[in-house]
N, C-alpha and C positions, 0 to 999 in steps of 0.2 A: 397494447402489449398482450402477447399470448404465452401460454405455457409451453415449455420444452419437455416432452415426455421422456426423452432418453437421458438427460444428463444431470441436472443438478438438484433434483428434488431431495429435500432433507439436508442439504449442506448448510453450513453456517452462512450468515449474511456476509461476513468477512472472516477470513482465517486469522490466526494470531499474528502472522508475519505482516499481513496487510494492515491490521490495526496498528501495530507498533510503527510500521513505516509511515503511516499517515500522521501519527502523533509526532514523529521525528521531523517530518516535513514541515508541519505547522510550527514546531518549536524552532527549527532553523530559521524560518521566515521571520518570526517575531524577534529573535535574537539579533537579526540584521538591523532592526530599528533600535532596540534597547542597548545594543553593544556600541552603537555610534553616538549615543547621547552624551554630550559633553557636560559633566556635572559641574564644571567650573563656570560655565557660561549659560547655564540653563535655569530659567525661572519656571513658574507654573504654566505660563503660556507655551513655552517650548515643550514641556513635558506633556501638556494636553495635546499639542500637535503631533507629538510622537505617538501617543496612545491612539489617536484617531487614525493616523497613517498605518500603524501596526495592525489594528483591528480591521481596517478597510482592506489592507493587503491580504490578510488571511481569509477574509470573506471572498475576495476575488479569486484567490488561488484555490480555495476550497471548492468553489464552483467549477473552475477549470479542471481540477483534478477529478471531480465527480463526472464531468462530461467525458474526460479521457478514459475513465473507468468503463463507462458505457460503450465507448468506441472500441476499447480493447476487448470487451466482452463479445461484441459483434464480430470482430475480426477472428477471435479465437473460435467462435462457433462456425464461422464460414470455413475456416481451415479444417475443423473437425468434420463438417459435412462433406467437404471435398475428399478427405481421406476415406470416409465411409463409402462414398460413391466409387472411389478408385479401387477399394478392396472388392466391392460388389461387382464391378465391371472388369476386373482383371481377367484377361483371357486364359491365363494359366494359374493353377493353385499356388505354385511356388512364388509367383510374382505377388500375389496377395499376402503370402506368408512374410515376404520381405518387407512389405508395407507395415504389417503388424509389428514386425521386429523393430523397425525404426521407431515406432511409437513407444514400445515397451523399454527399449534401451537394454541395459544390463539384465533386467528382469527376464528378458527373452531367453536367456541361457537356462532358466529353470523349466522351460517348456519343451516338449518333444513335438515332432511333426504332427502327430495325431491331435494334439491340443490346439496347434495353430489352425489345423483344418476344421476343428470344431468351432473355433471363433469365426473363421471365414464363412462356414455354412450358416451359423447363427445370424451373422450380418446379412447374408444373402437372403435369408428367410424373412427378414423384417419387412412388414408392409411399408409402403411409401409414407403413410401418415405418421409412422413411428420413428422416422429418421430425424436426426438432430435438425432443428430449424434455426435459421439465422434471424432470430427475433429476440426482443427483450421481454423479460417477465417482471412481475411485480416484485419478485425477490431481488432482481437487479436494481429496480428503482429504490428499494429499501437500502441496498448496499451502497448505491450512489449517494443517498442521503447520509448514510453512516460515514462515508468518505468525507463529505462536506463538513459534517459536525465534528469529526475528529480533528480536521485541520483547523477549523474555526475555534473550537473549544480549547485546543491546546494553547491558544494565545493567552487565555485569562490567568492561569497560575503565574505566568511570568510578568504580566503587567499589573497584577493586583497590588504589589508593593508600592507602585507609583500612585495608586489611588488612595492609599491609606497612610503613607509616610510622606511627610511634608518635605523633608530634606532630600534632594535628588541623589546626593552621594550615598546616603544610607539606603535609599530605595533601590539604587542600582546594585549595591552589594547584596541586598536581600533578594532581588530579582535574579542575580547570578547564582545565588545559593539554590533557589528554587529550580532554575534551569539545570544545574548540575545534578540535583536530586532526580529530576525527570529523566535526564540522560542516563543516569545510573539505573533507574527503574526499568527503562526501556531495554537497556543492555542486559540487565539481570533476567528479564522476561525472555528475551531472545536466547540467552544462554540456556535457560531451562528448557525452552522449546527445542533447541538444537542438541540437547544432551551434553552441553559443555559445562565447565565450571561457571556457575551463574555470576558469582561475585567478580570473577576475573573478567568476564565478558562485560559486566557493568563498568568496571574501571576502564577497559579498552574503549567502550562507547563514550565515556566522558572525555577521554583523551582525544578520540577521533572527532567528537562533536566540537570541542574547543578548537582543534586544528582546522576543521572545515569552516567554522565561523570566522576564524582569523583570516583565512584565505578569501572568504566572501566579502568581509569588510575591507580587506586590502584592495580588492578589485572594484570597490565602490558599490557593492551589492546592497 
């Protein structure tokens, strides 16, 4: 793995939205197992099998999600490199300006033509070795590990009641309470990050999470 000199030095390993999303993904996965456990017909063997399956599933999907994170990172860098080359190779300055406008979106309205031209000239002046590289860095490896750990570790708060409470019915209620608290906390954090009313976003996340889990269970997930 090599370093990418232009783009992501100094950024966080994962941004808040990525972190919350991975926790939610792991949470939904484990709820698929705990939600389908029949407390009327389950003994310790059935509970143990459920725990092994839930933990094993989140290990597997944490690994898959980490690999997909690395692949998405490579694709994003490939697209960025293609864009930079397109701007540098554009035969007319206005064509390069349009490419830059497409990247900036609405923010482009705040720039005048001279500023677009300054960006174009800056990109054209960059030496070849300074262009974005389609390669992975050690920061990406750490981020992929964080993705795996978030998906995997989000399993444990929900399954811990089954480890310490002998009665499956009581354990399931305690597990559901933990899951609801986690859903609310994720929604609350999302709301704060987005500048929304955090408590309301937390309630919406709990409602949405329950609805999603009911659909997943109904479809045999």
